[in-house]
C-alpha positions in Angstrom: 56.1 207.6 181.4 58.8 206.4 179.1 57.8 206.2 175.4 58.2 202.7 173.9 61.0 202.3 171.4 59.3 199.3 169.7 55.5 198.9 169.5 53.9 195.7 168.2 50.1 195.9 168.0 47.8 193.0 167.2 50.0 191.2 164.7 48.5 188.1 163.1 50.5 185.7 160.9 49.0 182.9 158.9 50.4 180.2 156.6 47.5 178.9 154.6 45.0 177.6 157.2 47.5 177.7 160.1 47.6 180.7 162.4 51.2 181.1 163.7 50.5 184.4 165.6 47.1 185.6 166.8 46.8 189.3 167.8 50.2 189.6 169.5 50.8 192.9 171.1 53.8 194.2 173.2 56.2 197.1 173.6 59.9 197.4 174.3 61.3 200.4 176.1 64.6 202.1 175.3 67.4 200.1 176.9 65.0 197.3 178.1 65.9 193.7 178.0 62.6 192.0 177.0 62.4 188.2 176.9 59.9 186.0 175.1 59.4 182.5 176.4 57.1 179.6 175.5 57.1 175.9 174.5 58.3 174.8 171.0 55.9 176.0 168.4 54.6 178.9 170.6 55.5 181.5 167.9 58.7 183.0 169.3 60.7 182.7 166.1 57.7 183.9 164.0 57.8 187.1 166.0 61.5 187.6 165.2 60.8 186.9 161.5 58.0 189.5 161.5 60.2 192.1 163.3 63.0 191.8 160.8 60.8 191.7 157.7 61.2 188.0 156.7 57.5 187.4 157.4 54.7 189.9 156.6 51.9 189.9 159.2 48.4 189.8 157.7 47.1 192.1 160.4 48.6 194.5 163.0 51.4 197.0 163.0 55.1 197.1 164.0 56.7 200.5 164.6 60.2 201.4 165.7 60.6 204.9 167.2 57.2 205.8 165.8 58.1 204.7 162.2 55.9 201.9 160.8 58.0 198.9 159.6 55.2 196.9 158.0 56.0 196.1 154.4 59.7 197.1 154.5 62.3 194.7 153.3 64.7 193.0 155.8 67.6 195.1 154.4 65.7 198.3 155.0 64.6 197.3 158.5 68.2 196.5 159.3 69.2 200.0 158.3 66.4 201.4 160.5 68.0 199.7 163.5 66.9 196.1 164.1 69.7 193.5 164.1 69.4 189.8 164.7 71.4 186.8 165.7 70.5 183.3 164.7 70.2 180.1 166.7 71.9 178.2 163.9 75.0 180.3 163.2 75.0 182.4 160.1 78.7 183.2 160.0 81.1 182.9 157.1 83.4 180.1 158.4 86.3 180.8 156.0 86.5 184.5 157.1 88.3 185.7 160.2 86.5 187.0 163.3 87.3 190.6 162.4 86.1 190.1 158.8 82.8 188.6 160.0 82.2 191.5 162.4 83.1 194.0 159.6 80.2 192.6 157.6 78.0 194.2 160.1 79.3 197.6 159.0 78.5 197.1 155.3 75.3 199.3 155.4 77.3 202.3 156.6 80.2 202.1 154.1 80.0 204.5 151.2 82.8 203.4 148.8 82.0 201.0 146.0 83.3 197.6 145.1 86.1 198.8 142.8 87.5 201.4 145.2 87.3 198.8 148.0 89.2 196.2 145.9 92.0 198.7 145.2 91.9 199.7 148.9 93.3 203.1 148.4 92.4 206.7 149.4 88.9 207.1 150.8 88.2 203.4 150.7 91.2 202.6 152.8 90.4 205.4 155.3 86.8 204.2 155.5 87.7 200.6 156.2 90.2 201.5 158.8 87.6 203.7 160.6 85.1 200.8 160.5 87.8 198.4 161.9 88.3 200.7 164.8 84.6 200.6 165.6 84.8 196.8 165.4 87.7 196.7 167.7 85.6 198.2 170.5 83.1 195.4 170.1 85.9 192.8 170.1 87.2 194.2 173.3 83.7 194.3 174.9 83.1 190.6 174.1 86.7 189.6 174.9 87.4 188.3 171.4 91.0 189.7 171.1 92.8 186.3 171.1 90.6 185.2 168.1 90.7 188.4 166.0 92.5 187.0 163.0 91.5 183.4 163.3 89.0 181.8 160.8 85.7 181.3 162.4 85.6 177.6 161.4 88.5 176.9 163.8 86.9 178.4 166.9 85.0 176.7 169.7 81.2 176.8 169.5 80.8 179.2 172.4 83.2 181.7 170.8 81.4 181.5 167.5 78.2 182.4 169.2 79.9 185.5 170.6 81.1 186.4 167.1 77.5 186.2 165.9 76.5 188.7 168.6 79.4 190.9 167.8 78.5 191.1 164.1 74.9 192.1 165.0 76.3 194.8 167.4 78.5 196.1 164.6 75.3 197.3 162.9 74.7 199.7 165.8 71.1 198.4 166.4 68.5 200.2 168.3 66.9 196.8 169.0 69.0 193.6 169.1 67.1 190.4 168.6 68.9 187.4 170.3 67.6 184.1 169.1 68.6 181.5 171.7 72.1 182.8 172.3 72.9 180.0 174.8 71.5 177.1 172.7 74.0 174.2 172.6 76.3 175.6 175.2 77.6 174.0 178.4 77.0 175.6 181.8 80.2 177.6 181.8 79.6 179.0 178.3 76.0 179.8 179.1 77.1 181.8 182.2 79.7 183.7 180.1 77.0 184.5 177.5 74.7 185.8 180.1 77.4 188.1 181.4 78.1 189.5 178.0 74.5 190.1 177.3 74.2 192.0 180.6 77.3 194.1 179.8 76.0 194.9 176.3 72.7 196.1 177.8 74.2 198.1 180.6 77.2 199.6 178.8 75.7 200.2 175.4 72.1 200.7 176.5 70.9 198.7 173.6 67.3 197.4 173.8 67.1 193.7 173.4 64.5 191.0 172.8 65.7 187.7 174.0 64.3 184.3 173.0 65.8 181.6 175.2 64.8 178.2 176.6 67.2 178.6 179.6 64.8 179.9 182.2 67.5 180.6 184.7 69.1 183.0 182.2 65.8 184.6 181.3 64.7 185.2 184.8 68.1 186.5 185.8 68.5 188.9 182.9 65.2 190.1 181.7 63.5 193.3 182.9 60.1 192.0 181.6 59.0 188.7 180.1 56.3 187.8 177.7 55.0 184.1 177.7 53.4 182.6 174.7 51.7 179.4 173.6 50.1 178.4 170.3 50.8 181.9 168.8 49.0 183.8 171.6 50.2 185.9 174.5 49.6 184.3 177.9 51.2 186.9 180.1 53.5 189.9 180.2 55.1 191.3 183.3 58.1 191.1 185.6 59.9 187.8 185.6 58.5 186.6 188.9 55.0 187.6 187.9 55.2 185.6 184.7 56.9 182.6 186.4 54.0 182.4 188.9 51.2 182.9 186.4 48.9 179.8 186.4 48.4 179.9 182.6 52.2 179.9 182.1 52.7 177.0 184.5 50.0 175.0 182.7 51.5 175.7 179.3 54.9 174.5 180.4 53.9 171.7 182.8 50.4 170.7 181.9 47.1 171.2 183.7 47.8 168.4 186.2 50.7 170.3 187.6 
């Protein structure tokens, strides 16, 4: 039996008298594409915020590769191997595509600010090495035509790709994808689904996908977890979750 890469056990999150997550447990296997679905307010984004250290669960544990992540800062968790994209893009619009992706390599760079400003000797060699790493990601996501363009000038669908590329530059063990197809037209959504599949198959990166596009989820995910009101309704293969009565009720109502 394969040992889980990420283990979440019984996490509970409260804001005052409001319980956002209640005893949520799940695992993600190495190389698995795990999806989380649920209506608005189900707790999907709260899980992401717990996984990357923005929120601190009041109960339960989160472990990556057997190492407990509870209480660690978002920066430390990122260095441990969890990277995230955001539904509302967090890119630097005045920087180029390459420069935005290079920001994902910041945690592995050793030279300081002054050496980097001079851009000579070790600092120059280090940045060139990191650029070569970023070029592989640019090629994988077909961003070559936009390499030196400011992000602000790019179409929305391309900017979403740059967001994924920057997260990949961190060399994550688990990649959190927060509604990567949100706001896209059909063609852009299909392209994004193809890139996600290629990342998973070629780089063998475990992923957790939060997405409202059910066609994308059911087509891509190896397993799916459905949630409602901060609780887990079902976990299983896509078709199992899709046909689960509790999931159908949460999405369509008891009358359906």
